[in-house]
C-alpha positions in Angstrom: 11.9 -0.6 -45.0 15.5 -0.8 -45.9 18.1 1.9 -46.9 19.4 0.4 -50.2 21.6 3.4 -51.1 23.2 6.3 -49.4 25.1 9.1 -51.3 27.1 11.7 -49.5 28.3 15.0 -51.1 30.7 17.0 -49.0 30.1 20.8 -48.8 31.9 23.7 -47.6 30.1 27.0 -48.1 31.0 30.3 -46.6 27.4 31.3 -46.2 26.5 28.1 -44.4 29.7 27.2 -42.3 27.9 24.5 -40.3 26.8 22.6 -43.3 29.2 19.7 -43.8 27.5 17.6 -46.4 24.3 16.7 -48.2 22.9 13.2 -48.4 20.5 11.3 -50.6 19.0 8.1 -49.5 17.1 5.3 -51.5 14.5 3.2 -49.7 13.9 -0.3 -51.0 15.3 0.7 -54.4 12.0 2.5 -55.2 11.9 5.8 -53.2 14.5 8.5 -53.2 14.9 11.4 -50.6 17.1 14.4 -51.6 18.0 17.4 -49.6 19.1 15.8 -46.5 21.7 17.9 -44.7 24.5 17.0 -42.2 25.3 20.0 -39.9 27.6 20.6 -37.1 25.8 21.9 -34.0 28.2 22.7 -31.2 29.9 19.4 -30.5 27.8 16.9 -32.4 26.6 16.2 -35.9 22.9 16.5 -36.8 21.0 15.0 -39.8 18.3 17.4 -41.0 15.5 16.1 -43.2 14.4 18.2 -46.1 12.4 21.1 -44.8 10.6 24.3 -45.7 10.2 27.5 -43.7 6.8 28.0 -42.3 4.9 31.4 -42.3 6.0 31.8 -38.7 9.7 31.2 -39.6 10.1 27.8 -38.1 11.4 24.7 -40.1 8.9 22.2 -41.1 10.1 18.8 -42.4 8.8 17.9 -45.8 9.7 14.3 -45.5 10.1 12.6 -42.1 10.3 9.2 -40.5 7.1 8.1 -38.9 8.8 6.5 -35.9 11.7 7.4 -33.6 13.2 4.0 -34.2 13.3 4.5 -38.0 14.7 8.1 -37.6 17.5 6.7 -35.5 18.1 4.0 -38.0 18.3 6.6 -40.9 20.4 9.1 -38.9 22.9 6.4 -37.9 23.3 5.1 -41.5 23.8 8.5 -42.9 26.4 9.5 -40.3 28.2 6.2 -40.8 28.4 6.9 -44.5 29.5 10.5 -43.8 32.4 9.2 -41.7 33.4 6.8 -44.4 33.3 9.6 -47.0 35.5 12.0 -45.0 38.0 9.1 -44.1 38.4 8.1 -47.8 
């Protein structure tokens, strides 16, 4: 599976100060995932897949990579695209 498009939209909201950007990815030019967030957590950036709050209050990913290797690939690609966007 290949990431064929990554879109980054920079954000700055007072109610969510740790939210830096949202991302959208396209896989193999046929499947789009919206609602990905890039957040700052202490000293590092984290990519959060779309999620919903469960009845217990925890976050449950709605869409997620099946393997750690693919998650790492997606996270790295999104963070690289984010770095390019803020450098532009």
